[in-house]
C-alpha positions in Angstrom: 19.2 28.4 0.8 22.8 27.7 1.9 25.6 27.9 -0.7 29.3 27.3 -1.2 30.6 30.4 -2.8 33.5 29.5 -5.1 33.9 32.8 -6.8 37.5 33.0 -7.8 38.3 36.7 -7.9 41.8 38.0 -7.6 41.7 38.6 -3.9 40.4 35.2 -3.1 43.0 33.5 -5.4 45.8 35.3 -3.7 44.4 34.5 -0.2 44.1 30.8 -1.0 47.0 30.5 -3.4 48.8 27.7 -1.7 45.6 25.7 -1.3 44.6 26.1 -4.9 47.9 25.3 -6.6 49.4 22.8 -4.1 49.3 19.3 -5.6 48.9 20.4 -9.2 51.5 19.4 -11.6 52.0 23.0 -12.7 52.5 24.4 -9.2 56.1 25.6 -9.8 55.1 27.3 -13.0 52.1 28.9 -11.2 54.3 30.3 -8.4 56.8 31.7 -11.0 53.9 33.4 -12.9 52.6 34.9 -9.6 56.0 36.3 -8.7 56.5 37.7 -12.3 53.1 39.4 -12.1 54.2 41.0 -8.8 51.4 39.3 -6.8 48.7 40.3 -9.3 46.4 37.8 -10.9 45.6 38.4 -14.5 42.7 37.1 -16.6 44.8 34.3 -18.0 45.5 33.0 -14.5 41.8 33.2 -13.6 41.1 31.2 -16.7 43.6 28.5 -15.6 42.0 28.5 -12.2 38.6 27.9 -13.9 40.0 24.8 -15.5 41.2 23.5 -12.2 37.8 24.2 -10.7 36.0 22.4 -13.6 38.2 19.4 -13.1 37.6 19.4 -9.3 33.8 19.6 -9.8 33.8 16.8 -12.3 35.8 14.7 -9.8 33.4 15.4 -7.0 30.4 14.6 -9.3 31.9 11.3 -10.3 32.5 10.4 -6.7 28.9 11.2 -5.9 29.7 14.0 -3.5 27.9 16.6 -5.5 25.3 16.4 -8.2 22.3 18.1 -9.9 19.4 18.7 -7.6 16.1 20.3 -8.6 15.9 23.7 -7.0 13.8 26.9 -7.1 16.1 29.5 -8.7 14.8 32.9 -9.6 11.2 31.8 -9.5 11.7 28.8 -11.8 12.7 25.2 -11.1 16.2 24.3 -12.3 18.8 21.6 -11.8 21.3 23.2 -9.5 24.8 21.8 -8.7 24.4 20.7 -5.1 26.4 19.0 -2.3 25.0 15.6 -1.4 23.5 15.1 2.1 23.7 18.8 3.1 21.8 20.2 0.1 24.3 23.1 0.0 24.4 24.8 -3.4 27.6 25.2 -5.3 28.1 28.6 -7.0 30.1 29.4 -10.1 33.2 31.6 -10.5 30.9 34.7 -10.8 29.0 33.8 -7.6 25.9 32.6 -9.4 24.2 29.2 -9.1 25.4 26.6 -11.5 22.1 25.6 -13.1 20.5 23.9 -16.1 17.2 25.3 -17.2 13.9 23.5 -16.4 10.5 25.0 -16.7 8.9 25.8 -13.4 5.4 24.3 -13.5 3.0 23.6 -10.7 1.6 20.1 -10.4 -2.2 19.9 -9.8 -3.0 18.3 -6.5 -3.9 14.6 -7.0 -7.1 14.8 -5.1 -8.6 11.4 -6.2 -5.4 9.5 -5.5 -4.9 11.2 -2.2 -8.4 10.3 -1.1 -7.8 6.7 -2.1 -4.5 6.6 -0.3 -6.0 7.8 3.0 -9.1 5.6 2.6 -6.8 2.6 2.3 -4.9 3.5 5.4 -7.7 4.8 7.6 -10.5 2.6 6.4 -14.1 3.8 6.4 -15.5 2.8 9.8 -19.2 3.6 10.2 -19.2 3.1 14.0 -17.3 4.6 16.9 -13.9 3.0 17.7 -10.5 3.9 19.1 -7.5 4.5 16.9 -4.0 3.4 17.6 -3.4 6.6 19.7 -6.5 5.7 21.9 -8.7 8.5 20.5 -12.4 7.9 19.9 -12.8 8.0 16.1 -15.4 7.5 13.4 -15.7 7.5 9.6 -12.4 8.1 7.7 -10.1 8.9 10.7 -12.3 11.6 12.1 -11.2 12.0 15.7 -13.8 13.1 18.4 -11.9 14.7 21.3 -14.9 14.4 23.6 -18.6 13.5 23.8 -19.5 17.2 23.0 -17.7 16.9 19.7 -19.8 13.8 18.9 -23.0 15.6 19.8 -22.0 18.6 17.8 -21.4 16.4 14.8 -24.8 14.7 15.3 -26.7 18.0 15.5 -25.0 19.8 12.6 -25.6 17.9 9.5 -23.8 14.6 10.2 -26.4 12.5 12.2 -25.8 9.3 13.9 -28.2 6.6 12.7 -29.3 3.3 14.2 -27.2 0.4 13.0 -30.0 -2.0 13.8 -33.5 -1.5 15.3 -33.1 0.0 18.8 -35.7 -0.5 21.5 -34.8 1.4 24.6 -36.7 1.6 27.9 -37.6 5.1 28.9 -36.7 6.6 32.3 -39.5 7.0 34.7 -38.9 10.7 35.0 -40.0 12.1 31.6 -37.9 15.2 32.3 -34.9 13.1 31.5 -36.2 12.6 28.0 -34.8 15.1 25.5 -36.9 17.1 23.2 -36.5 14.6 20.3 -38.1 11.8 22.3 -40.9 14.0 23.7 -41.7 15.4 20.2 -41.8 12.0 18.6 -44.4 10.0 20.5 -45.0 7.8 17.5 -41.7 6.2 18.2 -42.8 4.9 21.6 -44.6 1.7 22.6 -47.2 1.4 25.4 -47.4 4.5 27.6 -44.0 5.8 26.5 -42.3 2.9 28.3 -40.0 2.2 25.4 -38.4 4.3 22.6 -37.9 2.7 19.2 -35.5 3.7 16.4 -35.7 1.8 13.2 -32.6 0.8 11.3 -31.0 3.8 9.6 -33.2 6.2 11.5 -31.6 9.2 13.2 -31.2 8.5 16.9 -31.4 10.9 19.9 -28.6 12.6 21.8 -28.9 10.1 24.7 -28.0 7.2 22.4 -25.0 9.1 20.9 -23.7 9.9 24.4 -24.2 6.3 25.5 -22.3 4.9 22.6 -19.5 7.4 23.0 -19.1 6.6 26.7 -19.2 2.8 26.0 -16.2 3.2 23.6 -14.3 5.8 25.6 -13.8 3.6 28.7 -12.1 0.9 26.7 -8.3 1.0 27.2 -5.5 -0.3 24.9 -6.8 1.1 21.7 -3.6 0.5 19.8 -3.9 -3.3 20.4 -7.5 -3.5 19.2 -8.9 -3.5 15.7 -11.9 -1.2 14.9 -14.1 -4.3 14.6 -13.7 -4.9 18.3 -15.9 -1.9 19.1 -18.7 -2.7 16.7 -20.9 -4.3 19.3 -20.3 -1.5 21.8 -21.9 1.0 19.5 -25.5 0.9 18.3 -25.1 3.8 16.0 -23.3 4.6 12.8 -22.7 7.2 10.1 -24.0 6.7 6.6 -21.6 6.2 3.8 -22.5 9.6 2.3 -21.9 11.3 5.7 -18.5 9.7 6.1 -17.4 10.9 2.6 -18.9 14.3 3.1 -17.2 14.7 6.5 -13.8 13.8 5.0 -14.4 16.2 2.0 -15.1 19.0 4.5 -12.0 18.3 6.5 -9.6 17.9 3.5 -9.1 21.6 2.8 -8.0 22.3 6.3 -5.4 19.5 6.3 -4.2 20.6 2.8 -3.8 24.1 4.1 -1.6 22.8 7.0 0.6 20.9 4.5 1.0 23.9 2.3 1.8 26.2 5.2 4.6 23.9 6.1 5.8 23.7 2.5 5.0 26.8 0.4 6.5 25.1 -2.7 4.3 22.0 -2.3 2.4 22.7 -5.5 5.7 22.1 -7.5 6.4 18.8 -5.8 5.7 15.4 -7.6 2.2 14.2 -7.0 3.4 11.3 -4.8 5.1 13.8 -2.4 2.0 15.9 -2.2 -0.1 12.9 -1.3 2.4 11.9 1.5 2.4 15.5 2.9 -1.4 15.5 3.0 -1.4 12.2 4.8 1.2 13.5 7.4 -1.1 16.5 8.1 -4.1 14.3 8.3 -2.5 11.7 10.5 -0.3 13.8 12.8 -2.5 16.9 13.0 -1.0 20.4 13.4 1.1 20.1 16.6 3.1 17.0 15.7 3.6 17.8 12.0 6.4 20.3 12.6 10.0 21.0 11.7 11.0 20.5 15.3 9.7 17.0 15.4 10.7 16.0 11.8 13.8 18.1 11.2 15.5 15.7 8.8 12.3 14.9 7.0 11.7 18.6 6.4 15.3 19.3 5.4 15.1 16.5 2.8 11.9 18.0 1.3 13.5 21.5 1.2 16.3 20.0 -0.9 13.8 18.0 -3.0 15.7 14.9 -2.0 12.9 12.4 -2.2 15.1 9.4 -1.4 16.2 11.0 1.8 12.6 12.0 2.5 11.6 8.4 2.2 14.3 7.3 4.7 13.2 10.0 7.2 9.5 9.4 6.9 9.0 6.9 9.7 6.4 8.1 12.2 4.9 7.0 15.5 1.5 7.6 17.0 0.8 10.0 19.9 1.7 7.3 22.4 4.9 6.2 20.7 3.3 3.2 18.9 4.8 2.2 15.6 2.7 3.0 12.5 4.0 0.1 10.5 1.4 -0.1 7.7 1.4 3.6 7.2 5.2 3.9 7.1 5.4 1.0 4.6 2.7 2.7 2.4 4.7 6.0 2.5 7.9 4.4 1.4 6.1 2.6 -1.4 4.4 5.6 -2.8 7.5 7.8 -2.7 9.3 5.3 -5.0 7.3 7.0 -7.7 8.6 10.4 -6.8 12.2 9.1 -6.6 11.9 7.6 -10.1 10.1 10.7 -11.5 12.6 13.2 -10.1 15.9 11.7 -8.9 17.9 13.9 -6.5 21.1 13.6 -8.6 21.2 13.9 -12.3 24.5 13.0 -14.0 23.9 13.3 -17.7 25.5 16.0 -19.8 27.9 17.1 -17.2 30.6 18.5 -19.4 28.0 20.6 -21.3 26.4 21.9 -18.1 29.7 22.7 -16.4 30.5 25.3 -19.1 28.4 27.8 -17.3 31.2 28.0 -14.7 33.3 29.9 -17.2 30.7 32.7 -17.5 33.0 35.3 -15.9 32.1 39.0 -15.4 
């Protein structure tokens, strides 16, 4: 954490004498005292310097240049006197942080609210579609990088089901039929000329592959709604499968967010929800300090208003995420109200800690 050290020891006072006393109404008297003390600074002079500093700090606070920001100090959350915009901490005469006590408590992760927030943004789409970044997707924003990922999902506890009754003509060469079809002759009509899947019945690999390829070839995903792809896909995921899949993914995205921000558990619940959504929406590579430098810096300083201003994101192909950005700004209003960056009450009482000389 950066800091402005304003420790006024004797050497520093002598070094910056002109800067400190110039402009004060008592400058002539100060210079006379300095000469009489033979260039030594006594305790009384340091006490006077303290008064000058107190007055200067109050002036800066009133002008909005510095204020109280919530910081982690010595393992606890405290209000620390901080420079606006830069987040630089102002230290007292003894070189310590100017703080006001505040119990450091962790905030339980708002799981239910976070799920609802992402559900609202992503939607729960039972069939395959392309997201705004042109990725084949299903369920609650679950991206499928390729057809193998879709087949892996299908064969490992999250089966694709028939949206409606499917009747598919079988190939002439039975070797082309996968084991599911061969081992389920009751699903065939005539002499295995057709394969039938009833509504909500688990389909075979061939159907999953066909649906994926039908959606994958469509271009311009960012300009099309999910409903556009409905008729291209004959399969779906059940509601319970979509919820289960999201629940399984959630811990990995939460882990990414917490890796980026080790103090995340102390942030207001609204901030935690937004950080989870960033991890979920941007994935690991894009959610980085290199891409969102100002956004990360605002969070480091617990400046939620600045975080809101720097929260605008774009998709993988540069497309604007208008609804998502608007939702982020809206939810962060709660954090800004709950924990304002600058706290201006009780300034004269709190500034007394500056005089704690050693």
